[in-house]
N, C-alpha and C positions, 0 to 999 in steps of 0.2 A: 469644035474642040472645047469651047468654054462650057457647053452644056454637059458634056461627058465628064469634064473635070469637076463640076459642081455636084453631079450625081455621085461620083466616087467619094468625094469629101463627105457628103451627107451619110453614106453608108458606113464610113469609118467612124463618124461620130455616134451613130446608132449602136454599132457593135461595141464600141468602147464603153458607152454608157451602161449597156446591159451587163457587161463584165464587172464594172464597178459596183452595180447594184447587188449582184450575187455575192461578191466578196464581202461587202458590208453586211449582208444578211448572215453569212457564215461567221463573221467576227462576232456579231451579236449573239449568235448561238453559243460560241465558245465562252464568252463572258458569263452568260447565264449558267453554263455548266460549272464554271469555277465558283460562282456565287453559291450554287447549291451545295457543292462539296464543302465549302467553308462553313456553311450553316450546320451541316451534319457533324463536322469535327467539333464545333463549339458545343453542340448538344451532348456529345460523348464525354467531353471534359467535365461538364456540369454534373453528369450522373456519377462519374468517378469521384468527384469532390464530395458529394453527398454520402457516398459509401464510406469514405475515409473518416468522416466526422461522427461515426456511430459512437455513442457513449460507452466507455469501458465498464466492466463489471466491478462491483465493490470489492475492495481488497484491503485486508488488515495487515499492517506492517508492525513488527516488533523491532525497535531500534535502540541505539545507544547502550551497548553492553557496558556494565560497570567495570572500572579498573579495580585492582587489588586494593583492599582497605584494611583498616585495623580498628579495634575497639578495646575498651578497658573493662576490667572487672567491675561489676556493679553499674555499668553505664546504661542509662535509659534511652530508648528511641535511637539506638545506633542503626546505621543503614547497612543491612545485609546485601541489598541489591538496588540498583538504579536502572530503570528501563523506560522506554518511551513507546507509546502506541499511536499509530497514525492510520487514518482511513483515506484511501485514494479514490474511493468511488464517488458517485454523484449524489448519494443520499447519506444521511447520518447513520452511524452504526452504534448500537448499544451493546456493551459488554456486561454480562451479568454474573459470570463465574469463571474462575480459573484455578488451576491446581499448582501449588508450589511444592517442589520436592527439595527437602532440606537434607544435607549430609554434613556430618561433623566428625572431627577426629579428637583424640585425647580423651578428656572426661566425657565427651559426647553430648548428645542432646539431653540426656537425663542423668540425674545423680541420686544418691540415696535420700536426699532431702526434697527431691522433686525435679521439675524441669529446669534446665540451665538457661532456657530462653523463654521468656513470657511476653504477654501482651503483643503478640505478632499481629501486624496489620499492614495494609497498603494505604499510603497517604499520597496526596498530591503535592505540588511544589509549595503550597502555603502551609502544609502540615495538617490539613484537614483529612480525617479518616474517610477513605473511599470504599474500602473492602475490609471485612473482618473474617476471622476463623475461630473455631472452637479451641484451638491451641494444640500443643503436643500431647499425645496420649501417654499416660504413665505406664501403660501396658504395651506400648509400641517399642519399636527398635531403638536402640541407643545411638546407632550410627546413621540411620536414614528413616525419614517419615515423610509421607505425602499429606499435605494440608489443603483443604478446599476453602477458597476465599469467595465470598459472595458480596454483591453490591450492585450498583449501577454506575457505569462509566459511559458517558455520551461522547462519541468521537465525530468531529466534523472534518470533512475532506481537507487534506493537506495541512491540518493543524496537528502538531505533535503534543500529546498529553504526557507530561513528565510524571512518573510515578516512582515511589520508593517503598521497598519492603523494610520495615523497621521492627526492632525487638528490644526488650530489656534483658541485659545480661545478668546472670545471678552474681551475687556478691560473695564469690568463693574463690580462693586463691588457686584452686585446682584447674581453673579455666585458663590460666596463663599458658601461652603457647598453643592453645587449642585453635582449631580452625572451623569455620562454618561456610557453607556454600549453598546457593539457591539456583534451581533450574525450573523453568516454566515450560512444560511440554505443550506444543501447539495442539496436540490431539485432545487436550482437556480444556481448551478455551471455548467458552460458550458465548456466542455473540449473534446478533441478528440485525438486519437492516430496518429501515423505518416502516417497511410493510410487514415485518414479522418473519421474513425469510431468513433461515439460518445461514451463517457464514461458515462454509466448509473448511475444515483445517487442511484437507488434502490439496485444495486448489486455490483457496482464497486467503490463506494466512501465510505470510512470509517473514522469516525463513520457516520452512516446513518442520524443522527440528525445534522451533521455539526459541526461548531465551536460555542461554547458558551463562551463568554468572561466574565471577572469579572468587578465589579464596579470600576470606576475611580472617585475620589472625588476631587473637587476643594478646595484647601487650601488657 
């Protein structure tokens, strides 16, 4: 009786030990599988992060439209327009030319004695001249003329360059109650990045219709 009992007990121990071994092996396999899936997930996240940090293209913004203003007869360097330029790209942008469309009412841009507005220029916040033009044409329209301004304006990303369009008003009483307004179409802005690549007005200048100023009235 004792021998049979001992043999039976030994068989139970052997079978139980084998089952425990196989269970442990299966558990190890499961943990290895989980570890592998976790590693693959981490790799995917890293790739997505790298894609999202791609540098944006250079973009030129025209900001800060001016409010309505006024000027006096014979006033020098009065401000027709105030605007800002900002580059949001990763490289510097150089602006070399832009067109200003001037419209006037009343006595208009010209009179019998010459131009009602002279010494037109674009200056920075210190008053330094940045861009110049040849001025109003005596043979041009009395109500509207487009002037090309040339110079060099360097724009660094995220820094707003404040600019003013100024002029000298003629010293004639017929200017009183007249108005003048400036518009800068985006299609005539000439700019390039640090590699010499042009900045396109259709996709890289905002807003696409450029700068539209307010009326300035002679008081």
